[in-house]
N, C-alpha and C positions, 0 to 999 in steps of 0.2 A: 207298239207293246214290247216290254221288256221280254228276252227269251224264256229265262226262268218263270216269269210269270204265265207265259204262253204254254210252257211246258206243264207245269204242275197243274195248272185248272182243267186238265184233261184227267177225268177220273180214273182210267185205265193206267194211265202212266203214273197217276198218285199212288195206287194199290201197289202197282208192281214195283216203284222205290220203295214203300214201305215194306213188302215182303222180304225183299231183299238187303234190308237194313244190316242185319247181323252175317250175312252171308258173304257171296262174291263181291268182288268190286263194283262200285258204281258205274252205271253206264255215263254219267255225265258228271264234271265235277261240282256242279251245284246240288247233287241229289242229296249230299249230307246236310247243306242248308234246308233243305225241304224236311228232312227226317229230323231234325234240329226245330223247326217251327211246329212240326206236328207234336212232337214230345212236349214242348214248352206249352201247347194248349191243347190239352187232352180232352175238353170239352168241344173243340171245334172238331178233331179227328175222330171223336165218337160219333159225330152227326154224319161226317163223311162214311166211315165205317158202317152205319147203318143202312146207308143206301148202296153197299155192295152187291152188283148182279142187278140192280133195278135198269131197266132199258132208260127211264125217264126219272132221275134222281130227283127228288122233292127240293123245293126252293131253299130251304134252310140247311140242306147239305150243299148244295151249290152255292150257297153264301159263304158256309165255312171254308170250302174249298179255295173260294177266290181269295179269303182272308189269310188262309195260310200259304197260297202260293204268292202273294203281295208280300207277305212278311218273308218267304224266303227269299224272292227278288232284292228287297230291301237289305237284306244282309249281307248280299255279295254286291252291293254297288260301289263298295271299296274297291273293287279289283278294276273298276270303269277309270281310267285316269282323267277322263271329262269330268266325272262326279266328285272325286275325291274330297276337292277343296270344299266347294258348296256343300257336301253333306257334314264334313266338319264343322263347317261354320254354322248350318243349321243346327245339328246336334249341341254344338258347344251353348248355343245362344238359349235353344230351348231349356236345357239341363240348368245353365245359370238361373232360369227364371223358376226353377223347381219342377220342370218336367221329368216323368220317371223314364227310365229307359223305354219300358213298355209304351209309355204314350210316345214318345220320340218315335219309335219304330211304326207305331201306329199311324202317325202323321207322314212319314216317308212312305208307308205302304198306300196310303191314301192317295199321294202323288201319282204313284205309278198305276193305280186303278185308274185315276182321270185321265193320265195320259194314254191308257189302253183305250178308253171307253167314253172319254168326255169330248171327242169331236169326229166329225165324219171324214175320219183319214183311215188310208189303209192300215189293217191290223199287222201286217207283214214285216214293219218297220218299227225303228226305237226313234223317239224324239228325245234324244239326250239333250238337247238343248233347251226345251220346254221343260224338263225334269231340273236342269241345272238352275235354271231361271227361279221355277219354283221353290227349290232349295234355299236359294238366296232370298227368296220373298219370305219366307218362314223365319229366317233370322231376323228380318225386320221386323216382321209381327210379334216376335217374342217379346217384346217390349212394350206394346200396344197396352194401355190401360184403359181404364173406363174414362178417365179423366182427357186421354189424350183422343179417344174416338169422340168425346163431346166437343173437343176442340176442332176437331177434323169437320164435324158435321156446321159447327159454326162459321168457321172459316169459308166453307163452302155455299153457306147461304149467302153470306157477306152482306153490304148495302143496308140502306135504311128499311124498317119494316114495310111490309107491303105484300102483295100478291106474290110476286116474282122470289121475294126471299121465304116465304112460307112454302111455296112451290119447292122452290130448292131444298129447303129443310126437310120437308115431308120425304121428299126422294132420297136425301142421305139416310134420313131414319128409318126408312124402310129396308134399304140395304144393309145398313149394318145391324139394324135389328135382327134380320135374317143369317147374316153371315157370322155376326160375331156374338150373338146372345148367350153363348156358352164359352166364350172365350177367344181369342184371334184365331183364325183360320182363314186359308187361301180362299179367295172369291170366285167361286165355279160360276158356271153357266147356270146350274141348276138355282144357286142362291139367287142369281140375275133374274131368274124366270119368276121365282116366288115372290121376289120383290115387286117385279112388274105389275104381277097380279093383283097387290095391294094399293094400286096407283090407278088412278083415272088415265086414260089413252094421254091426255094433253099432260101429264105431268112425266111420262117416260124419256122425254127429251132431256129434263134435268137430270134422270137417272144416267143416261150416255154421257152426260157434263161430269156427273160426279164420279164415274169409271174414269174418264181422262183426269179429274183432281186426283184421284186415288194412284193413278200412274205417275203423275207428277211427284207425289209425296213417296214415291219408290215402293209402295205397298200393292202394287200390282205390275208385273214386267210387259215391257211390250209385246212378247208373244201371247201372254194371255190376254193383254187388252184387247189385241186383235180378234181371239176368241171371243170375248165378251161382246166387243161390238157387235160381231157378226151376228151372233146369238140374240143380241137385242133388236136388231136390225130385222131379224126374221119373225119376230112377236108381233109387228105392226102390221 
């Protein structure tokens, strides 16, 4: 988990940083990034403020604070030399394809949330390699069109028409439909699990093969592929 995400997802810390925004020097250099994130999204910060003093903040407030914490963390990634290059390439590719700065920040924030909560790993470390790989993959996904998706499905199905070809096409369409129905996105374990639920048990083997195919096409990185294959094996 990124240190800034860990810091600002805590309600007491977030409230304290906000209350000190116009006064004393910040406790951490990243505090200014969190204040900027809260100011940019008053709708989310309002949900957090309404939960002030509650022992058990409601789910909408928890989700709002998570988004703000992720935005704050994403805005300071340029301070990490391991991520400067991948971040610049992802932003450049996404913006070239028409993504707004807010949409780019949302995608980067989603990468940080996935790194933090998307695997059974200790939360006290930050997997910069996984984040860097994911950012590089976002750059590759930025140019993915519906036509390219259809071509990927066809190429994976391969061979003459028959039961095997149909199974492979169904598996590919299931995953692409879940992950990319609203535009290119990083394929997550949640996408994979939802796609698997749409398939018969005997079709899930083809789903695993499609994950490998996407990895060969560099639309899934090797670290993500290992996470996805592990998640799929646990479904069987």
